[in-house]
KOLFI-569651 format. One record per residue (C-alpha): residue in three letters; x negated, y negated, z. Coordinates in Angstrom, 2 decimals. Last residue first. Layout:
BEGIN
<'ALA' <X Y Z>>
...
***
This chain:
BEGIN
<'UNK' <-17.57 4.78 8.60>>
<'UNK' <-14.79 3.04 10.49>>
<'UNK' <-14.35 4.00 14.07>>
<'UNK' <-10.98 5.41 15.09>>
<'UNK' <-7.80 3.77 13.92>>
<'UNK' <-4.67 3.92 16.12>>
<'UNK' <-1.98 6.53 15.77>>
<'UNK' <-2.07 7.98 19.19>>
<'UNK' <-3.73 11.10 18.11>>
<'UNK' <-6.38 9.13 16.44>>
<'UNK' <-6.29 8.41 12.46>>
<'UNK' <-10.07 8.45 11.33>>
<'UNK' <-10.99 5.68 8.98>>
<'UNK' <-13.29 6.71 6.18>>
<'UNK' <-14.48 3.78 4.17>>
<'UNK' <-15.14 4.06 0.49>>
<'UNK' <-17.38 1.46 -0.78>>
<'UNK' <-17.44 1.03 -4.62>>
<'UNK' <-18.63 -2.57 -4.91>>
<'UNK' <-20.83 -4.56 -2.45>>
<'UNK' <-20.42 -7.66 -0.64>>
<'UNK' <-22.75 -7.38 2.34>>
<'UNK' <-21.03 -7.19 5.81>>
<'UNK' <-18.86 -8.83 8.27>>
<'UNK' <-15.92 -9.02 5.81>>
<'UNK' <-16.33 -5.09 5.32>>
<'UNK' <-17.08 -3.70 1.96>>
<'UNK' <-15.73 -3.93 -1.63>>
<'UNK' <-12.94 -1.54 -0.91>>
<'UNK' <-11.82 1.90 -1.19>>
<'UNK' <-10.00 2.85 1.90>>
<'UNK' <-9.57 6.42 3.03>>
<'UNK' <-7.23 7.34 5.80>>
<'UNK' <-8.37 10.24 7.86>>
<'UNK' <-6.23 12.98 9.66>>
<'UNK' <-6.62 15.71 7.14>>
<'UNK' <-5.34 13.33 4.36>>
<'UNK' <-4.81 9.72 3.33>>
<'UNK' <-5.47 7.68 0.31>>
<'UNK' <-5.74 3.94 -0.31>>
<'UNK' <-6.96 1.88 -3.14>>
<'UNK' <-8.68 -1.45 -4.10>>
<'UNK' <-9.02 -3.25 -0.67>>
<'UNK' <-10.79 -6.51 -1.37>>
<'UNK' <-13.09 -7.06 1.82>>
<'UNK' <-11.93 -5.72 5.12>>
<'UNK' <-11.69 -7.36 8.25>>
<'UNK' <-8.88 -5.40 9.44>>
<'UNK' <-7.74 -1.87 10.35>>
<'UNK' <-4.35 -0.45 11.71>>
<'UNK' <-2.41 -3.79 12.27>>
<'UNK' <1.08 -2.82 13.48>>
<'UNK' <4.63 -2.52 12.10>>
<'UNK' <6.92 -1.25 14.91>>
<'UNK' <7.39 2.38 15.89>>
<'UNK' <10.14 4.87 15.55>>
<'UNK' <8.67 6.54 12.16>>
<'UNK' <5.36 4.96 11.59>>
<'UNK' <4.59 1.68 9.87>>
<'UNK' <0.77 1.04 9.68>>
<'UNK' <-1.15 -2.17 8.20>>
<'UNK' <-4.27 -2.26 6.46>>
<'UNK' <-6.15 -5.61 6.49>>
<'UNK' <-7.64 -7.97 4.05>>
<'UNK' <-10.22 -10.57 4.36>>
<'UNK' <-10.30 -13.66 2.29>>
<'UNK' <-12.72 -13.38 -0.34>>
<'UNK' <-10.41 -14.75 -3.08>>
<'UNK' <-9.18 -12.13 -5.39>>
<'UNK' <-6.13 -14.16 -6.39>>
<'UNK' <-4.10 -12.28 -9.10>>
<'UNK' <-0.75 -12.79 -7.37>>
<'UNK' <-1.43 -16.53 -6.95>>
<'UNK' <-1.48 -17.35 -3.23>>
<'UNK' <1.49 -18.87 -1.52>>
<'UNK' <0.44 -19.36 2.14>>
<'UNK' <2.28 -18.43 5.31>>
<'UNK' <3.52 -15.19 3.86>>
<'UNK' <3.28 -13.25 7.16>>
<'UNK' <1.21 -10.14 8.04>>
<'UNK' <-1.67 -11.13 5.91>>
<'UNK' <-3.79 -10.24 2.93>>
<'UNK' <-2.15 -6.55 2.66>>
<'UNK' <-3.19 -2.99 2.39>>
<'UNK' <-0.21 -0.83 3.53>>
<'UNK' <-0.18 2.59 5.32>>
<'UNK' <3.14 4.26 5.69>>
<'UNK' <3.33 6.81 8.35>>
<'UNK' <5.78 9.68 7.44>>
<'UNK' <4.07 12.32 9.52>>
<'UNK' <2.40 13.84 6.49>>
<'UNK' <0.71 10.45 5.82>>
<'UNK' <1.83 7.89 3.39>>
<'UNK' <-0.65 5.82 1.17>>
<'UNK' <-0.06 2.20 -0.19>>
<'UNK' <-1.92 -0.35 -1.90>>
<'UNK' <-0.90 -3.87 -2.71>>
<'UNK' <1.08 -6.10 -0.12>>
<'UNK' <0.31 -9.78 -1.09>>
<'UNK' <1.39 -11.62 1.94>>
<'UNK' <3.79 -9.82 4.28>>
<'UNK' <7.38 -10.75 5.12>>
<'UNK' <9.15 -7.43 4.49>>
<'UNK' <8.55 -3.81 5.46>>
<'UNK' <11.01 -0.83 4.78>>
<'UNK' <13.42 -2.54 2.38>>
<'UNK' <15.58 0.34 1.01>>
<'UNK' <16.19 0.34 -2.81>>
<'UNK' <19.09 2.41 -4.22>>
<'UNK' <18.26 4.78 -7.10>>
<'UNK' <20.62 7.57 -5.66>>
<'UNK' <17.66 9.54 -4.34>>
<'UNK' <16.41 6.35 -2.42>>
<'UNK' <13.52 4.19 -3.74>>
<'UNK' <11.72 2.94 -0.75>>
<'UNK' <10.81 -0.72 -0.37>>
<'UNK' <7.44 -2.57 0.50>>
<'UNK' <7.61 -6.19 0.87>>
<'UNK' <5.72 -9.62 0.13>>
<'UNK' <7.90 -10.51 -3.00>>
<'UNK' <4.99 -11.12 -5.26>>
<'UNK' <3.12 -7.92 -4.27>>
<'UNK' <6.05 -5.49 -4.35>>
<'UNK' <4.66 -2.36 -2.85>>
<'UNK' <6.71 0.67 -3.81>>
<'UNK' <7.64 3.97 -1.87>>
<'UNK' <8.75 6.74 -3.94>>
<'UNK' <10.98 9.34 -2.23>>
<'UNK' <9.63 13.01 -1.91>>
<'UNK' <10.65 13.72 1.68>>
<'UNK' <7.29 13.29 3.02>>
<'UNK' <6.71 9.93 1.50>>
<'UNK' <5.46 9.55 -2.06>>
<'UNK' <3.20 6.46 -3.03>>
<'UNK' <2.99 3.53 -5.23>>
<'UNK' <1.03 0.36 -5.14>>
<'UNK' <1.52 -2.52 -7.64>>
<'UNK' <5.13 -3.88 -8.25>>
<'UNK' <4.93 -7.55 -9.16>>
<'UNK' <8.48 -8.48 -8.15>>
<'UNK' <10.81 -5.54 -9.11>>
<'UNK' <13.55 -6.07 -11.75>>
<'UNK' <13.35 -2.51 -12.66>>
<'UNK' <13.30 0.94 -11.23>>
<'UNK' <13.48 4.40 -12.48>>
<'UNK' <12.30 4.02 -16.15>>
<'UNK' <12.19 7.37 -17.76>>
<'UNK' <9.30 8.83 -19.68>>
<'UNK' <9.04 12.38 -21.31>>
<'UNK' <5.45 13.58 -21.35>>
<'UNK' <6.67 17.27 -20.86>>
<'UNK' <5.04 17.20 -17.42>>
<'UNK' <7.33 14.15 -16.63>>
<'UNK' <6.37 10.40 -16.62>>
<'UNK' <8.38 8.26 -14.14>>
<'UNK' <8.29 4.59 -15.05>>
<'UNK' <8.19 1.54 -12.50>>
<'UNK' <9.06 -1.69 -13.62>>
<'UNK' <8.29 -5.31 -12.86>>
<'UNK' <7.34 -6.16 -16.65>>
<'UNK' <4.01 -7.58 -15.60>>
<'UNK' <3.37 -5.25 -12.75>>
<'UNK' <4.13 -2.08 -14.64>>
<'UNK' <4.05 0.59 -11.92>>
<'UNK' <3.36 4.21 -13.31>>
<'UNK' <4.67 7.28 -11.64>>
<'UNK' <3.40 10.78 -12.67>>
<'UNK' <5.01 14.09 -12.66>>
***
């Protein structure tokens, strides 16, 4: 099964192995990042709304994080921690959704039973996230403090206490 976000239409479509398609979420505010949680529920980053929602089995949406600026990419760890790339923790400035300004980005983490926290920051244009084997992978254009380059994949160890280890 593949899920596809259409940020212009504000929808998410499910494509089954037999190629059948079904729209499973509508009226979203610029959906970008998608991930599945350990229970198989779809998690959706709504960039324009500044929130991350979870699509429940009955089709209802549960907001799990709100008030961020431009949440985009998601990854969910086996323990249920949701990693979110965003421009800022608050929506204190209204950027255009396509704004690729050289503003630093951060990765936020929301673990079960813990408050939302900054996991890593000072990144340049995060392009995707993936998690596996105790490491968060972040496709970026480098670090804010470094040279602007394309195609950098940072490996960020996830320490036992949930904090980020040194970026490599």
